[in-house]
N, C-alpha and C positions, 0 to 999 in steps of 0.2 A: 117218895118218888123211886121207881125202881128203874135198876139202867140194864136195856139189854144188847147184849153184842154180838154181835151180825156179822158172819163171813160174807164177802162178796163178792161176786163175779165182774168184770166189767159192763155185762149186760143186763143185769139184773134191773127191775123194774123197782122202784120207787113210790107208796104213796105220796100225794100233795103236804106240802107241810101242815100241821097240824094249829087249829086256834084256838081248839075245844081240849078244857083240859084232862079230857081222858085219853085223848089222841097223842101220841108220843111226839115229842119235841126231838130233828133228827141232827147228828152228832157227826160230822167227818173228822177223823184223824186223818191226817197227811205222813207220809212216809211209815208206813204198816210196820217195815219190818224192822223201824229203829229199836233199841232198846225200851227207849220212854214211851213210845206207842204201845210195844209189847205189857211195857209193866199199867197204863194205864186199860188197857183191858184186863188186866187180872186183876188190879182191884178194883174196877168195875164188877167183875163176878163177884170178888167177897163182899161188896157191899151188896148185891143183889141178893144172898146169901144168909148175909148177917145182921143186915142193918134195914132191913126195909122201913120198920116201923119208925126210924128216929131221920128217917130222909124225905124232907118237903121243900118241894122248890119255893121259893120266895114268890115266884110272879105267875104261873100257871098252876102247879102243884102235878102238872105233867108228866110222866113220866120219860126216860132218853131212850133211844135206838142207836146203837152204835154202830158206823161204820168204817174201819179201817182199812183205808185205802194204799197200796202201794204206786210206785212210780209209775209202772205201768199201765194204772188204772189212772191215776190221777199225776199228770206232770204239774207242779206248781209252776212252772215257766212256761207254760204252753197256754195261749190267752183263750182259744179255741174248744180246747180240752178244760180248763175251766168252767166254761161260760156250759160246756155241756153234762158235767158233773154237774155243778147247783143245777141247772134244766132237769136232771134226773131224780136227786138226790132230794132237793129242795132245801136243805140246811137251815137249823135254826144256829145252831152253832158249828165252826171251824178250831180245833185244834191242831196246829202247826205245829208237826214235828219233823218235819223231811228239812233238810240242813246238810252243808257240805261241813265237815266237822274235821277234814284232814289238816290238821294245824298247822305239818310244817309243808305240806304238796302246795297247800294254795301260795307261797310264796311264788311258786313256778307256775302257778294256774288261776292266778288272780282272777281271769274271766271268765271261769268257771264258780269259783267260788263266790262273788259278786254277782255272779249267774242264778244262784241257788239262792244264795243267801240274803241278797238284798230286791234283784227284781221278782222272785218267786213269792217271799211276803208282800209284796207290795201290788201284784196282780191277784192274790187272793184276797186283798184287802178292798181293791176294786170293785172284784166280783160282790161282796161281804154290803159292802155301801149301795150295791146296786139292788140287789136282795133284800136286803135288811137283816143277813143275818151277822152274828156277833163274832170277833174274830181273836184267840186267844193264840199270842205268837211267843214262842220259850227262844230266849235269847242266852249270852254267857258272859261267864264275869271278867270274859278276857275284853269286853268294852273299856275295861280301866285299865291305866297303865301301870299301877302298882308303885307309885313314887316314893315308896320307904327309905324310911330312913337307914344307913350305912350299919348302923348295929345284925340287921338279917344278914348279908355277907359276910359280917365278919365274925358271926355265929357260925354260919357255913364251913369257914375258913377255921374255924377255932374245933369246929366238931372232926375234920379232918386231921388235923395234927393232933388232938388227942386221941382219936384211933391211930394213926400209925404208931403213934407214942407210946399206947398202952399194950400193942399189939392185940387192941379188943376191936374188930373191925363192926362188929354187931352189936345191938340192943335187942332183947327177947323182952323185958321191960316197959313200955313207953315212958315211963317216968324217967328211964335212963337214960331215954334216947337226947341230944343234943337237942336244944332248941334257945332260941334267942331269948333276949329278957323280954318278959314281956312291957315293959316300961319304954321300951327300945321300938315296938310295934305302933304302926299307926291303928286307927280304930279301924272297922269295917266300913266298907264302902253301904254308904243309903242311897235310897232313889236318886238322893236331888243331887248326888256328887257328880259332877262333870266328868264325863267319859273321855279317855285317851288311848285311846287302843297301840299297840306296837307292833302288832302283828298284820298282814293283809286277812288272816282271817277274822280278827276284833274288829277291824274297819270295815268288813263286810258285813259282822254283826249288828254292828251299828250303823249303819247305813241302812239295814233291813230296818231295825225300830224305827228309824226316821221318818223311812216311806210309810211304815204303818200307818205311824201317829198323824202323817198328813194327809194321809186319806180318811182316818174314820177318827182323827181328833183325841176327843177324852173318849169317844166311844170304845176305844181300842184297849184289849188286855195284854199286857205284854210282863212276861214270868221271865227274868233273870235267876239263873243258877251257876254252880260252879261242880268242876271235878267228879261229874254222873257216869255213876256206875251202876251194875245191873245182872244178874244171873244171864242175862241176853247180850249177846252183841259183844265188840271188840271196844273193850274197857281197860282201864289202867290194874286190875282187880284180876279180872282173868288172865289178862299177861303174866302178872306177875307170879299165880299162883303155877300159870304153865311153866316159864324160868324158873321159879322154884324147883319144880320136877325134871329139870332136864339140865341145869348148870351149876355148877360148883359154888359161882360166887356170882354177885350182882352188884353194881354200882348206881345210887340212884342218888338224885339229886338233893340237899339239904337246905338250898338259899330262894327255895321258891315255897311262897306261905300259902296255901288257901283252907279247903273245908271243900269231905269228900262229902259225897253226897248220894242215897239212893233211889234209884230211879221209882222204888216203890211210894217212899215218902214223896216224892215230888207228886207223882199220881195222886196223892190224895189231896196236896194241896191241892192243884189243878181243878180236881171233881167240885171243891166246896168253890171255887171262882165261880166255876160255870152253873152252880144248882145256886149261890148266891147271886148271879149274874152282876157280877165284879167290874169294874173296869180299871182303867189307872197302871200303871209299873211298879212293880214288886219284886223284891229280891227275895230267893228262898235258898237255904241251906240248911245240910243239919249244922247241931253247936259244936261250938269252940272250933280248933283250927288245927293246922300241924302242917308238916312240910312233906316232899313226896317221900323223903328218907324216911320220916318218922310212920310214914303210911304202910311204903312197905312193910318195915319190923312189925307193926302191929295187925298186918294180911297175915304174915305169916307166924307169928305167936300165936292168933286165934284156929287158926288153920294147921298146924299141929296138934291145937287141944282138941280140933275136931276130927282129926286123923284125917284131915283131908290133903294133907304131905307127911311123909314117913322121917325124913330126915329133915334137921335147917340145913341152909347153906348162909354163910356168910354175907351181910351186906354191910358195905362200906359209903359212908357219904359222902358226898361230890357236889363240888362247885356249879353253877350253870356253865362259867367261864371255860370248867377243867372240860366239860362235858358237851359243850360244843365245839370247842376246840378238837377234840377227839371224833366227831361225827364229821369235820371240815376234812381231817386227813384221811376219812372215809368217801372223799368228795360229798357229803350232805353239807347241806345249807340249811341251819335248823333258824326257826321264828324266833324273835324274839317273845319272850312270856313275862306277863306281869310278875313280880319280885315275891308282891302280896295283891291277895286277893279275896279276901276274906268278905264275905257278902253279910249285911244286917239283916235279920227275918223281921225285924221289930213292928213293920207296917204292916206287914202281911199278919202277921199274928194278931196284932191290936185287929186288924179289921174284921178278922175272920172273928174275931172274941165279942165286937162290938156288933156285927151283924147275926150272933147267935149261930155261928155256920154250925153243919150237921157234924153230930158226932160219928165218929169211924168208927172201923171195928177195933184198931188198936189206935191210938195215939202215939204214930212212928215218928211223925214230924215235925216234931220237937226234941226227937231224944237227940243225944251227942253222938258224934260222927262215931265211935266206937261201939256205939250200943247200935246203930246201925246196922255196918260193917256186921257185928255177928248175928244180926239177925237174917242178912243177907245171904251169910256163909253157911247157917243152918239150914238153909233151903237148899246146900249144894252137899251136905253131908252126909 
């Protein structure tokens, strides 16, 4: 199956949806300016160039024609706008990348967070149900509460104390970075685990999932991911690189454990789910786990090796409580975040293997988080 990415203007006309195997199936990607939407287009271009012979559609064998629409072209909270866009493009699939992702700001802007993260997906699902289109909705690890045992917090406190006592406040080698004892960590979350969001953002993302399933039932496709980053947009990696170029030292939280995930790897997974016409709830992240502190140290280590940074800076581990107290002193009230939000990708991997999913140009989706980080940073070097 060939994937063709097309730039669109609001008034562009699109042919009616195809039923024959030679006519493209239309895929609409919402939130065109987001890092995930950009990754979906980038990966689609790679597939078109490198893997045409290995890509087949499970149902029709038809090529996919992509239309990435920005908020000005498709406002997912506007019923009339959604209906007009569906009538114009007649999509077979909609991939919802539009989201309110400002976790802390959502605490003071709950109405807008719920409007975008809950109402928007519901309206998209309703229009998909009316038109017969499929919907893939992207959600978050923050739907979980991360009720980790005390070992995580104790490990973070120990990291802070050890660093101060030794005078060494930075770990260039990830193997030397403070980490909680694996025996004290909970297992990664699976799809059947009960969500328990701690923040307004997490609650809005969970509500969006529930509303999509309420409309589409078993036909909905939901992908939860974690700690997403990429070369485009605002994310932890780009923020750290900018701070490391301008600040002599950084403080980074050491008692929140998750898994960084490269947007291009998630994009590869999403295309496989679309091509295979998969439905259900799936978790996807890179392999392994780390704290934000360990993530920052690894970013610096690799960036120095790739000459993206000229000099190292001191990176200090800090607890969530201490970081929140510092923010409160500046008049900023931070949202609660899960202490542990690692996702298990086992169901997804098993599903794609069982369905003999298409071979992507490179098997980046099952790599360790450090390997994925290296692949992304190399694109910046």
